[in-house]
C-alpha positions in Angstrom: 2.4 2.2 16.1 6.0 1.3 15.8 5.3 -2.2 15.0 3.3 -1.0 12.0 5.9 1.5 10.8 8.6 -1.2 11.3 6.5 -3.5 9.0 5.8 -0.8 6.5 9.7 -0.2 6.3 10.7 -3.8 6.0 7.9 -4.2 3.0 9.4 -0.8 1.5 13.1 -2.2 1.3 11.7 -5.6 0.1 9.7 -3.7 -2.7 12.5 -1.3 -3.5 14.9 -4.7 -4.1 11.8 -6.1 -6.3 11.7 -3.2 -8.3 15.3 -3.3 -9.1 16.0 0.2 -7.8 19.2 1.0 -5.5 18.5 4.3 -4.9 16.9 5.3 -1.4 13.5 5.9 -1.3 14.0 9.6 -0.7 16.3 10.0 -3.8 13.5 8.2 -5.9 10.7 10.3 -4.6 12.6 13.5 -5.0 13.8 12.7 -8.6 10.2 11.5 -9.9 8.8 14.8 -8.1 10.9 17.1 -9.7 10.3 15.2 -13.0 6.9 15.6 -13.0 7.3 19.2 -12.1 9.1 19.7 -15.3 6.4 17.7 -17.1 3.6 19.8 -15.6 4.7 22.8 -17.4 3.7 22.1 -20.6 0.5 20.7 -22.1 0.5 16.8 -22.5 -0.7 15.2 -25.8 -2.2 11.9 -24.1 -4.4 10.7 -26.8 -5.4 11.3 -30.5 -8.3 13.0 -29.4 -8.2 13.9 -25.5 -5.2 16.0 -24.2 -4.3 16.9 -20.8 -3.2 20.1 -19.6 -1.7 20.8 -15.8 -3.2 24.1 -14.4 -1.5 25.2 -11.3 1.6 24.0 -9.5 2.2 20.5 -8.3 1.8 20.0 -4.5 -0.3 23.3 -4.1 -4.0 23.4 -3.4 -5.8 23.8 -6.7 -3.4 21.8 -9.0 -5.4 19.9 -11.4 -5.0 18.0 -15.0 -7.8 19.5 -17.1 -8.8 17.4 -20.1 -10.0 18.7 -23.7 -10.7 17.6 -27.1 -7.4 18.4 -29.2 -9.3 19.7 -32.4 -12.1 21.7 -30.7 -10.4 22.7 -27.4 -13.8 21.7 -25.6 -13.4 20.6 -22.1 -13.5 16.6 -21.9 -13.8 14.0 -19.0 -11.2 11.7 -18.6 -13.4 9.2 -16.8 -16.5 9.6 -19.6 -14.9 10.8 -22.5 -11.8 8.6 -23.1 -12.8 5.2 -24.7 -12.9 2.0 -23.0 -10.4 0.5 -25.3 -7.9 2.1 -28.0 -9.0 1.5 -31.8 -7.9 -1.8 -33.1 -7.2 -3.1 -29.6 -7.1 -7.0 -28.8 -9.3 -8.6 -26.2 -6.9 -7.9 -23.2 -6.0 -4.4 -24.1 -7.8 -1.2 -22.7 -7.2 2.4 -21.9 -5.5 3.5 -19.0 -5.1 6.7 -17.3 -2.2 7.3 -14.9 -2.7 9.3 -11.8 0.0 8.4 -9.7 3.6 7.8 -11.2 5.3 4.8 -9.5 8.0 6.1 -6.6 5.7 8.9 -5.6 3.4 9.6 -2.7 1.1 12.2 -3.6 -2.6 10.8 -3.8 -3.8 11.9 -7.1 -7.1 10.5 -8.4 -9.8 11.5 -10.8 -12.2 13.9 -9.2 -15.9 12.2 -9.9 -17.9 14.9 -8.4 -16.2 17.8 -10.1 -17.2 19.2 -13.6 -15.2 17.3 -16.5 -13.4 15.1 -13.8 -9.9 16.6 -13.5 -7.2 14.8 -11.9 -6.6 16.6 -8.4 -4.8 15.4 -5.4 -7.0 14.3 -2.5 -6.9 16.1 0.8 -7.0 15.1 4.4 -9.9 15.8 6.8 -8.1 19.2 7.7 -7.8 20.4 4.6 -4.3 19.6 3.8 -2.6 17.6 0.9 -3.0 13.9 1.0 0.3 11.6 0.8 1.0 8.1 1.1 3.3 7.3 4.0 5.3 5.8 1.4 6.1 5.6 -2.1 4.1 3.2 -4.6 6.2 0.8 -6.6 4.1 0.8 -9.4 2.2 3.2 -11.8 -1.5 3.6 -10.3 -4.4 4.9 -12.1 -8.0 3.6 -13.6 -9.8 2.3 -16.6 -12.1 5.0 -18.1 -15.9 4.2 -18.5 -15.9 1.7 -15.9 -17.9 2.4 -12.3 -17.7 0.2 -9.4 -21.6 0.3 -8.3 -21.9 1.1 -4.6 -25.9 -0.3 -4.8 -24.8 -3.9 -5.9 -23.6 -6.3 -3.3 -20.5 -8.9 -4.5 -20.8 -12.7 -3.8 -19.9 -15.0 -0.8 -16.3 -14.7 -2.1 -16.0 -10.9 -1.2 -18.2 -11.2 1.8 -21.0 -9.6 0.2 -19.2 -6.2 -0.1 -20.6 -3.3 -2.3 -18.8 -1.3 -4.9 -16.6 1.7 -4.1 -18.4 4.4 -6.3 -15.2 4.7 -8.3 -13.8 3.8 -11.8 -11.6 0.5 -11.7 -8.2 0.8 -10.2 -5.2 -0.3 -12.2 -1.8 -1.2 -10.9 0.5 -1.2 -13.9 3.8 -3.1 -13.1 6.0 -2.1 -16.4 9.7 -0.9 -16.3 8.9 2.6 -17.0 7.5 5.7 -15.0 4.4 6.8 -16.7 3.7 10.7 -16.6 1.1 11.7 -14.3 -2.2 12.2 -16.2 -1.0 10.3 -19.2 -3.5 7.9 -21.3 -1.9 4.9 -22.7 -2.8 1.3 -23.5 -2.2 -1.5 -21.1 -2.7 -5.4 -21.3 -4.7 -6.7 -18.4 -3.1 -9.8 -16.5 -5.3 -10.4 -13.5 -6.8 -8.6 -10.5 -7.2 -8.6 -6.8 -10.4 -7.9 -4.8 -9.7 -5.6 -2.1 -12.0 -5.0 0.8 -11.5 -1.8 2.2 -14.2 -0.8 5.2 -16.7 -3.1 3.8 -16.3 -1.7 0.3 -15.1 -3.9 -2.8 -12.2 -1.8 -4.6 -10.9 -4.0 -7.3 -6.9 -3.4 -8.5 -6.3 -5.0 -11.6 -2.9 -6.0 -12.5 -1.6 -4.8 -16.1 1.6 -3.9 -18.1 2.0 -1.3 -20.5 1.8 -2.8 -24.2 5.2 -0.8 -25.4 6.9 -2.2 -22.2 9.5 -5.0 -22.9 7.7 -7.3 -20.4 4.5 -7.2 -22.4 6.0 -9.8 -25.0 6.1 -12.1 -21.8 3.5 -11.4 -19.6 -0.1 -12.7 -20.8 -1.9 -13.9 -17.7 -1.4 -13.6 -13.8 0.7 -17.1 -13.7 3.2 -15.3 -16.2 3.9 -12.5 -13.5 4.8 -15.3 -10.8 6.8 -16.9 -13.2 8.7 -13.6 -14.5 8.2 -11.4 -11.6 8.1 -13.5 -8.5 7.0 -11.4 -5.4 5.2 -8.9 -7.4 1.5 -10.2 -6.7 2.4 -10.6 -3.3 3.9 -7.1 -3.1 1.3 -5.3 -4.4 -1.4 -7.2 -2.0 0.8 -6.2 1.0 1.2 -2.7 0.1 -2.7 -2.1 -0.4 -3.1 -4.6 2.8 -0.9 -1.9 5.1 -1.1 1.2 3.3 -3.8 3.1 5.6 -2.4 1.6 8.8 0.2 4.7 9.6 -3.1 6.8 10.0 -4.3 4.5 12.6 -6.7 2.8 10.2 -7.1 -1.1 10.2 -5.6 -3.4 7.8 -7.5 -3.9 4.3 -8.6 -7.7 3.6 -8.9 -9.5 0.3 -11.7 -11.7 -1.4 -11.3 -14.9 -3.0 -9.1 -16.2 -0.3 -6.7 -13.7 -1.2 -5.9 -15.5 -4.5 -5.0 -13.1 -7.4 -7.7 -13.6 -10.5 -6.4 -14.6 -13.5 -7.0 -12.6 -17.1 -10.2 -13.9 -18.0 -11.8 -13.3 -14.5 -10.2 -9.9 -14.5 -12.0 -9.1 -18.0 -15.2 -10.1 -16.5 -14.7 -7.7 -13.8 -14.2 -5.0 -16.5 -17.2 -5.9 -18.5 -19.4 -6.0 -15.4 -18.2 -2.4 -14.2 -18.3 -1.2 -17.6 -22.0 -2.1 -17.8 -22.4 -0.3 -14.7 -21.0 2.9 -16.0 -23.4 2.5 -19.0 -26.1 2.3 -16.4 -24.7 5.2 -14.5 -24.5 7.6 -17.7 -28.1 6.5 -18.6 -29.4 7.3 -14.9 -27.1 9.4 -12.9 -26.6 8.8 -9.2 -25.7 10.9 -6.5 -23.3 13.8 -6.7 -21.1 12.1 -9.5 -20.5 14.1 -12.3 -21.6 12.4 -15.8 -22.4 15.0 -18.3 
């Protein structure tokens, strides 16, 4: 275990330098959590038609971000009611729901089995709130109206793994910490095919369209050119992040290669079609109304 923690500490220091931040991880986490608590006291206007409202107190059981239609006040689902794309978007631009702001540890996620799919904090088996062993160095969320179908096996390049039953994950690598629960537009750059316990758990790599980097990042090769180390940093963070709790390393398909933009767009298209099938024929305990 000491070797695992040592490796995680070394990676954390490297990733902090990569992010260009000189504060300690403790200072970063504390400042960001305080900011999130302040943000959570008011309703967040997240989209032209969908708004999110924090209910309860962050870091407490029962806290969630509920969504509703701005004009009518009718409850909405961030997974099903937020469109796949923003209006007048280009081919690589998609809506992005930010579940976990960068530099934080609380494992927030859209609750796929709860009515209206609010964002909640995941819990451990003993009922305590779940935290990562170390902070994420990027904003992390998902693309609405996508679904990784657990009944469909992937090809040999992902060892035949089945989908993980969730929306597509997104790692947003821009220079700004996005608010928890915010809905914004990102430009897709590429993807990593993570294999977690036999499940395929895609990690799309994207940048916020209002970020200065969006003008120079158009494909995955640009990320290596402009932000050398970011792709490997993402890969290693997700390879190691479960090991402090005694779980094995995660693996990656496609010989650990980061797929380019066009390949990532194909993943989005396939998972959007899977979501359409799910809406037409609900599966299991997932809330799809």
